[in-house]
N, C-alpha and C positions, 0 to 999 in steps of 0.2 A: 539516378545518383545509389553509388558506386559506395559512400559512406556508411545509408541506414543498415545495410541486411550484417553487418558488424553488427554497427550501438546494436543491432533487436540481437544478439546473436551475445554480446557484454553480459546485457539486459538479464537474456535469458541463463546462465550463466551465477547472475551474480543473485537470481530467485535460487534458485537449488540451492546455493549455498545458503543465503538467509535457513530452510528451513530446517537441516545436521546445528545440530547442536540440543543439549537435553532441553522437554516436554516442561519443563515449569521456569525456562528462562522465553517460551516462545512469545507472553507478551513482551519482553522485552525488545528480542530480536523487533520482533512489527512495531514501535514502537522507538526506537532503533529507525528503522523503516521513514518514518514520519517525522521526525526532528529533523529542520531546516536548519542547516548551521548560522551558529551573529550571521558568522560574517559571508554572504556565498553574493555572486554575481546574480544578477536579473537574467539571467541566457538562459531559463530553462532547460524543457528536457523534449533533446532533436524525436524522438516517436512519441512523444503528443505537438511536435512541431510539422515533424510531416502526417504523422495522422490526419492534423487542422488544415493542414494546403493543402497536404495529394490526392486522400486516403480519398475524397469523394471526385477524384480522378481515374486515376488506374487502379484496377483490380490486384494487381501485384501484389501493390505498396500499400489498400487495402491487406487481404488475405495474411500479410505477415506482420499484421502491426494490428494487427484483430489474432492472431499469432503468440502473438509477446503479451498482447494486454489478456488470455485467456490464463497462458505459462506464468505473469505476474500471483491474476487469481487464483488458477490453483496453489501459488506460492500459498501465501497468503489461507486459502481453505487449510491446509498442513499445520499452518501457525496454527489458527485456531483451536483445530482439532488436535494436539501439542497439550494447548494450554487451556479445552479441554478434558484431555483423561491424566491431566494436573493438578483438578476441581480446579481452576483459576476463570474459567467461562460459563455455564451453565450446560450443564450435558445433552439435553435438550433442544437447547438453539441449531437450528439451519446453520452448520460452517459454511456453505460456498456463498448463504445470501450473506455474511459479515462478515468471509473472504471481502466476495463485494461491495460491502462498504466499504474496508478497510482498501482496498485500491480506490476507491470511489474519491475517498479519503483526499490519497497521494496525489493521483488528479489536478483534483483543485483545493488542495495546497500549490503544489509547484504553479497554475496557471495564476496564483493570488499572489501570488512569490512576485512571478513574473510580470505583474501591477504595480509589487514594491508597495503589496503589505507585510510592516514590520516581521522581520525574525519570531522575533515576542511572541508577537500576538498571535502567530503559525502555530510556534507551540503546543501556546498554551490547545490550537485549536486538535489541538495533533494527543495531545497529551486527553483533552478531552473523550475526545474519538476509541480513542481505547479501557482510557477507566470508564470509558458509560456501557463500555460489551462484561465488564473483567465482575464479580463477584465481586462483596466483600465477604468476610469471615460468619455473616447470617446468614448469605446462602443464595441470598440479591443483589438484582445488579447493580455496582456501585453509583450506576449512571439513575437510576431508577430516588424518583420524590418519596418521601415520608406524610 
């Protein structure tokens, strides 16, 4: 499997590029990453497929997949921290856990897309995930019930 290392390297570069930008736009960059294009195929993510199909039997693939997911999780954590400094996310919230939540949401959305779930539905889920960690103007989580 020679394409997977390049795909992982491209994924790492994309994650690093996502972190660049104004802190008050960090949640927008996370939302954009989660958003599914309206016109899309159901091919899915090569990293996800490789992990699901081969990582259990090939330690080198498992290690590279773990490293790629750690890079993605770290970029999500950094974006959450940017949003915290911008006053958009609770500064006391666990940025690593929220970064992991965003990554898990992304992976779940990929799986649901592959299963044929409508992109509009998936994008409502993506919006809910970001809205759920966002502070409203009163300082409470926008996703918290009143």
